[in-house]
C-alpha positions in Angstrom: -57.2 124.2 175.3 -60.2 123.2 177.4 -60.0 122.8 181.2 -60.7 119.0 180.7 -57.7 118.6 178.4 -55.2 120.3 180.7 -53.7 119.0 183.9 -53.7 121.8 186.4 -51.6 120.2 189.1 -48.5 122.3 189.2 -45.4 122.9 191.2 -44.0 126.3 192.1 -40.9 126.6 194.3 -39.3 129.8 195.5 -35.6 129.1 195.8 -32.5 130.9 197.0 -29.1 130.8 195.2 -27.0 130.3 198.3 -23.4 129.3 198.7 -23.2 126.5 201.3 -20.5 127.4 203.8 -18.5 124.5 205.2 -17.0 125.5 208.5 -15.3 123.1 210.9 -15.2 124.0 214.6 -12.3 122.6 216.5 -12.7 122.0 220.3 -11.2 124.5 222.7 -11.6 124.5 226.4 -13.5 127.5 227.9 -16.2 128.4 230.3 -19.5 126.8 229.2 -22.9 128.5 228.9 -25.2 125.5 228.5 -27.9 126.7 230.8 -28.7 130.0 228.9 -31.3 128.3 226.7 -32.7 125.8 229.2 -32.7 122.8 227.0 -34.0 119.3 227.4 -30.9 117.0 227.5 -31.4 114.2 225.0 -27.9 112.8 224.1 -26.8 109.5 225.6 -23.3 110.4 224.4 -21.6 113.0 222.3 -20.9 112.8 218.6 -17.3 112.8 217.4 -18.6 115.0 214.5 -22.0 116.7 214.1 -22.8 117.8 210.6 -25.5 120.6 210.3 -27.4 120.3 207.1 -28.4 117.3 204.9 -28.0 119.0 201.6 -25.2 118.2 199.1 -22.5 119.8 201.3 -23.6 118.0 204.4 -24.1 114.6 202.9 -20.8 114.8 200.9 -18.9 115.7 204.1 -20.5 112.7 205.9 -19.7 110.4 203.0 -16.1 111.4 202.9 -15.8 110.8 206.7 -17.8 107.5 206.7 -14.8 105.2 207.3 -13.1 107.2 210.0 -14.4 105.1 212.8 -16.2 108.1 214.3 -19.7 108.6 215.8 -21.2 111.0 213.2 -24.6 112.5 213.1 -26.3 114.7 210.5 -28.9 117.2 211.7 -31.4 118.5 209.1 -33.9 121.4 209.5 -36.7 119.7 207.4 -37.8 116.1 206.9 -36.0 115.8 203.5 -32.5 115.1 202.4 -31.0 117.0 199.5 -31.4 120.8 200.0 -31.4 122.4 196.6 -31.1 119.0 194.9 -34.8 118.2 195.0 -36.3 116.0 192.3 -40.0 114.9 192.0 -42.2 113.4 189.3 -45.7 114.2 188.3 -48.0 111.1 188.8 -48.8 110.9 185.1 -45.2 111.4 183.9 -43.2 109.2 186.3 -40.2 109.0 183.9 -39.7 112.8 183.7 -37.6 114.3 186.4 -39.1 117.6 187.7 -36.0 119.4 189.1 -37.1 121.9 191.7 -33.5 123.0 192.4 -30.3 122.1 190.6 -31.0 120.4 187.3 -27.7 120.2 185.4 -23.9 120.5 185.8 -20.8 120.9 183.8 -18.3 118.1 183.4 -15.2 120.2 183.7 -16.4 123.2 185.8 -18.0 120.8 188.3 -15.3 118.2 188.2 -15.7 117.2 191.9 -19.4 116.6 191.5 -18.9 114.6 188.3 -16.2 112.4 189.9 -18.4 111.9 193.0 -21.4 110.9 190.9 -19.2 108.4 189.0 -17.9 106.9 192.3 -21.5 106.5 193.5 -22.3 104.6 190.3 -25.2 106.9 189.4 -26.2 107.1 185.7 -25.1 110.3 184.0 -26.7 111.5 180.8 -26.5 114.6 178.6 -28.9 117.4 179.6 -30.5 118.0 176.2 -31.7 121.5 177.1 -28.2 122.7 177.6 -27.2 125.6 179.8 -28.3 128.6 177.8 -29.5 129.8 174.4 -28.5 128.1 171.2 -28.6 129.9 167.8 -32.1 128.5 167.3 -33.5 129.5 170.7 -36.6 131.7 170.4 -36.4 135.1 172.0 -39.7 136.9 172.6 -39.1 140.5 173.6 -41.0 143.7 173.0 -43.7 141.9 171.1 -41.2 140.4 168.6 -40.2 136.8 168.1 -36.8 136.1 166.7 -34.1 133.5 166.9 -31.2 134.1 169.2 -28.8 134.1 166.2 -30.8 137.1 164.8 -30.1 139.3 167.8 -28.1 142.4 166.8 -29.5 142.3 163.3 -32.4 144.2 161.6 -35.1 142.3 163.6 -33.7 143.4 166.9 -36.4 145.5 168.6 -34.0 147.9 170.3 -32.7 151.3 169.3 -29.0 150.5 169.7 -26.1 152.7 168.9 -24.2 151.6 165.7 -21.3 150.2 167.7 -23.8 148.2 169.9 -25.6 146.4 167.0 -24.1 143.0 167.8 -24.9 139.7 169.3 -25.2 139.9 173.1 -22.0 137.7 173.6 -20.0 139.9 171.2 -21.2 143.1 172.8 -20.2 141.8 176.3 -16.8 140.8 175.0 -16.1 144.1 173.4 -17.2 145.9 176.7 -14.4 144.1 178.6 -11.9 144.2 175.8 -12.2 147.9 175.2 -12.9 149.2 178.8 -10.9 146.9 181.1 -7.3 145.5 181.4 -8.5 142.0 180.8 -6.0 141.4 178.0 -3.0 142.6 179.9 -3.8 141.2 183.4 -1.1 138.5 183.8 -2.6 136.0 186.3 -4.0 132.5 185.9 -7.2 132.4 183.9 -9.3 131.2 186.7 -8.3 134.0 189.0 -8.3 136.8 186.4 -11.8 138.1 187.2 -10.6 139.1 190.7 -7.7 141.2 189.3 -9.3 142.9 186.3 -9.9 146.7 186.6 -11.9 149.0 184.3 -10.6 152.2 182.7 -11.4 154.2 185.9 -9.2 151.9 187.9 -12.0 150.1 189.8 -11.7 146.3 190.3 -14.5 144.2 189.0 -15.2 142.6 192.4 -15.7 146.1 193.9 -18.5 147.1 191.6 -21.8 145.6 190.4 -22.6 144.6 186.9 -25.1 147.5 186.8 -22.4 150.0 187.8 -20.1 148.7 185.0 -22.8 148.8 182.4 -23.8 152.4 183.3 -20.2 153.5 182.6 -19.8 152.0 179.2 -23.1 151.1 177.6 -26.2 153.1 176.5 -29.4 152.5 178.5 -30.9 150.7 175.5 -28.0 148.4 175.2 -28.4 147.5 178.9 -32.0 146.7 178.4 -31.1 144.7 175.3 -28.6 142.5 177.3 -30.8 142.2 180.4 -34.0 141.3 178.6 -32.5 138.7 176.3 -30.6 137.0 179.1 -32.3 134.3 181.1 -31.5 135.8 184.5 -31.9 139.5 185.0 -30.3 139.7 188.4 -27.0 138.4 187.1 -26.8 141.6 185.1 -27.7 144.0 187.9 -26.9 143.5 191.5 -24.2 140.9 191.5 -20.4 141.6 191.3 -19.1 142.5 187.9 -16.4 139.9 188.5 -19.1 137.3 187.7 -19.6 138.8 184.2 -15.9 139.0 183.2 -15.1 137.6 179.8 -11.5 136.8 179.2 -11.7 135.7 175.5 -13.9 136.3 172.5 -17.2 134.3 172.1 -16.7 130.8 170.9 -18.9 127.9 169.9 -17.0 125.5 172.1 -18.6 124.8 175.5 -18.3 122.6 178.5 -20.5 119.5 178.3 -23.8 119.9 180.1 -24.9 116.8 182.0 -27.5 115.6 184.5 -28.3 112.5 186.6 -30.7 110.2 184.9 -32.3 109.2 188.2 -32.7 112.9 189.2 -30.2 115.3 190.8 -31.6 114.5 194.3 -30.3 110.9 193.9 -26.8 112.3 194.5 -27.3 113.4 198.2 -29.6 110.5 198.8 -27.0 108.0 197.6 -24.3 109.8 199.6 -26.4 109.5 202.7 -27.2 105.8 202.2 -23.5 104.9 201.9 -22.7 107.0 204.9 -25.4 105.3 207.1 -24.4 101.8 205.8 -20.8 102.3 206.7 -21.3 102.2 210.5 -24.1 101.7 213.0 -22.6 104.7 214.9 -23.8 107.0 212.1 -27.2 108.6 212.2 -29.5 111.1 210.5 -31.8 113.3 212.7 -34.5 115.2 210.8 -36.5 118.2 211.8 -33.7 119.7 213.9 -33.1 123.5 213.6 -29.8 124.5 215.1 -30.3 127.7 217.2 -27.1 128.1 219.2 -23.6 126.7 219.9 -21.7 126.9 223.2 -18.3 125.7 224.1 -18.0 123.4 227.1 -15.3 123.2 229.8 -14.3 119.8 228.5 -13.6 121.2 225.0 -16.7 119.8 223.4 -19.6 121.8 221.9 -23.2 121.9 223.1 -25.7 122.2 220.3 -29.1 123.6 221.0 -31.8 122.5 218.5 -35.4 123.6 218.1 -37.7 120.8 216.9 -39.5 121.6 213.6 -42.6 120.2 211.8 -42.9 119.5 208.1 -46.2 119.3 206.3 -46.6 119.3 202.5 -43.0 120.3 202.0 -43.3 123.3 204.3 -41.2 123.3 207.5 -41.8 125.5 210.6 -41.0 125.6 214.3 -44.1 125.1 216.5 -45.0 127.4 219.5 -44.2 127.5 222.3 -40.5 127.1 221.6 -38.7 124.1 223.1 -35.1 123.1 222.8 -33.1 119.9 222.9 -29.3 119.7 223.4 -26.8 117.5 221.7 -23.0 117.6 222.0 -20.1 117.0 219.7 -16.3 117.2 219.6 -16.3 118.8 216.2 -19.0 120.5 214.2 -19.4 121.0 210.4 -21.7 123.8 209.4 -22.8 122.7 205.9 -25.7 125.1 205.6 -26.8 128.3 203.9 -26.0 131.9 204.8 -29.4 132.6 206.3 -29.0 129.8 208.8 -25.5 130.9 209.7 -26.5 134.6 210.0 -29.1 133.8 212.6 -27.0 131.2 214.5 -26.2 132.2 218.0 -22.5 131.4 218.2 -19.6 133.7 219.0 -17.4 132.3 216.3 -19.7 133.8 213.6 -19.6 137.2 215.3 -15.9 137.7 214.5 -15.6 140.8 212.2 -13.8 138.9 209.3 -16.3 136.0 209.4 -19.3 138.4 209.7 -18.0 140.2 206.6 -17.9 136.8 204.7 -21.4 136.1 205.7 -22.9 139.5 204.7 -20.8 140.4 201.7 -19.4 137.3 200.0 -22.7 135.8 199.1 -25.6 137.4 197.1 -29.0 135.9 197.8 -31.2 135.9 194.8 -34.8 134.8 195.1 -35.9 132.7 192.1 -39.0 130.8 191.2 -39.8 127.7 189.0 -43.3 126.7 187.8 -44.0 123.3 186.1 -47.2 122.2 184.4 -48.2 118.7 183.4 -50.4 118.4 180.3 -52.3 115.7 178.5 -50.3 116.5 175.3 -47.6 118.9 174.3 -49.7 121.6 172.7 -46.8 124.1 172.6 -44.9 122.1 169.9 -47.5 123.1 167.4 -46.5 126.7 167.8 -45.0 128.5 164.7 -42.3 129.9 167.0 -41.5 126.7 168.9 -38.1 126.0 170.4 -37.3 123.7 173.4 -36.0 126.8 175.3 -37.5 130.2 175.1 -36.4 133.5 176.6 -39.0 136.2 177.0 -39.4 139.6 178.7 -42.6 138.4 180.3 -42.7 137.5 184.1 -42.1 133.9 183.1 -38.6 134.8 181.7 -37.5 131.3 180.7 -39.6 128.4 179.5 -38.3 124.9 178.9 -39.9 121.9 177.1 -39.1 119.1 179.7 -40.3 116.4 177.3 -43.0 113.7 176.8 -43.4 110.6 178.9 -42.3 107.3 177.3 -44.3 105.3 179.8 -47.4 107.4 179.3 -47.4 108.6 175.7 -48.5 112.2 175.0 -48.4 113.2 178.6 -45.8 116.1 178.7 -44.2 118.5 181.1 -43.5 122.2 180.5 -41.3 124.2 182.8 -43.4 127.3 182.2 -41.3 129.6 184.3 -37.7 129.9 185.6 -37.2 133.5 186.8 -35.4 135.7 189.2 -37.5 138.7 188.6 -41.1 139.6 189.5 -40.9 137.2 192.5 -43.1 139.5 194.8 -45.8 139.4 192.1 -45.8 135.6 191.8 -45.7 135.3 195.5 -48.7 137.5 195.8 -50.7 135.4 193.3 -49.5 132.2 195.0 -50.5 133.4 198.5 -53.9 134.6 197.4 -54.8 131.4 195.6 -53.0 128.8 197.7 -55.2 125.7 198.4 -54.1 124.3 201.7 -54.6 120.7 200.9 -51.9 118.0 201.3 -50.9 116.8 197.8 -47.4 115.3 198.2 -44.7 117.6 196.8 -47.2 119.3 194.5 -49.3 122.4 195.1 -52.7 123.1 193.7 -52.6 126.6 192.2 -55.4 129.1 192.5 -57.4 129.9 189.4 -55.9 133.4 189.1 -52.4 132.1 189.2 -53.1 129.6 186.5 -54.9 132.1 184.3 -52.0 134.6 184.5 -49.4 131.9 183.7 -51.3 130.7 180.7 -51.9 134.2 179.4 -48.2 134.7 179.1 -47.6 131.2 177.7 -50.2 132.0 175.0 -48.3 135.2 174.1 -45.0 133.4 174.0 -46.1 130.5 171.8 -48.6 132.6 169.7 -51.1 129.9 170.6 -54.2 129.4 172.8 -53.2 127.1 175.6 
């Protein structure tokens, strides 16, 4: 494809899979320490409730509390509401949602989210790309293209042991059936993963997936599972409890849905209804919480550092300055990184510190989207709307063709949690520091490498 036929405006976002903690601080009288940071006092009066973070956790908490006749403020680090729910559109495909964070949910597994979206009146639709491979999904590994349903058969490019020549889902199930007490552990199904032990007596939650695999699978079988799965880190560093299978593979699955107006419309609508509910409610952007101190009157002093956001990047300017707000109660609806650096004695308690450092695994991941004049990849002899590969792109999705601008199409070229340092290197070396909305102009090297791998995946010149 010629340079003239291809749109090179692209989006790449490095994300973190973080569990949002929701901690509520109750007032308790004690000696204050407000002067330690020397802030500028800015509050005319204290909040009844201060919510830290305007992502889905913070906006949901605010929405639930909106009719409590309280003075409530949301404080957000950046200039944007939504956190990991972040939807944008390419200018030439305005009807295709480019989801930079969360892009789908399960009706049953995410029942609270589903119910909330319905209460907000937002349109829900089926997420056509599903949540993982289907039998027709193309897998491109070790130079071979095959359908997902063919894995474990004669075309599988792995030297598996005879008892390992199975589909990935069947191999995983047999690992747990034959080497753990999953069939005899008599606890509710939802809690079973925390009680299952392997044959050596080690609980799943006390070992990594990699540790479990090393005990009971050959090295080649481990490579087979890892390389044909979309996310490699889920089969390495994370707790083995996340991989527990309690029943044989089945074709039935939870319905996969998305929001027709974009996932970001959920926190945005929550915020709008919160602000509309009372003139005492407020949103304060570009506030980075640095410290919390108890006051003698039982309230909390909150010390914020102002931040600046440009082209979707937020930072704290130098020299450091601080402002102070106060609140009767505080909800920390933010990620582990923010909590870990927060100067507050409550987070230094050994049990809480253990939660912060051990209960959540931070996994860097990257997404890359391209907008094209036409969907060239659909002419590929090995096309499927979702492809798994062992290339640094890992997962590639066909995000569709615009109805409002026919032929213009979006390809999610990459969704990966591996090779992040490599992509970050290319990005940094070729970054064009020009404001372009939410989009980033890639360097030529970055674009060439991405299209080299796309050409291999689709057996086509892109």
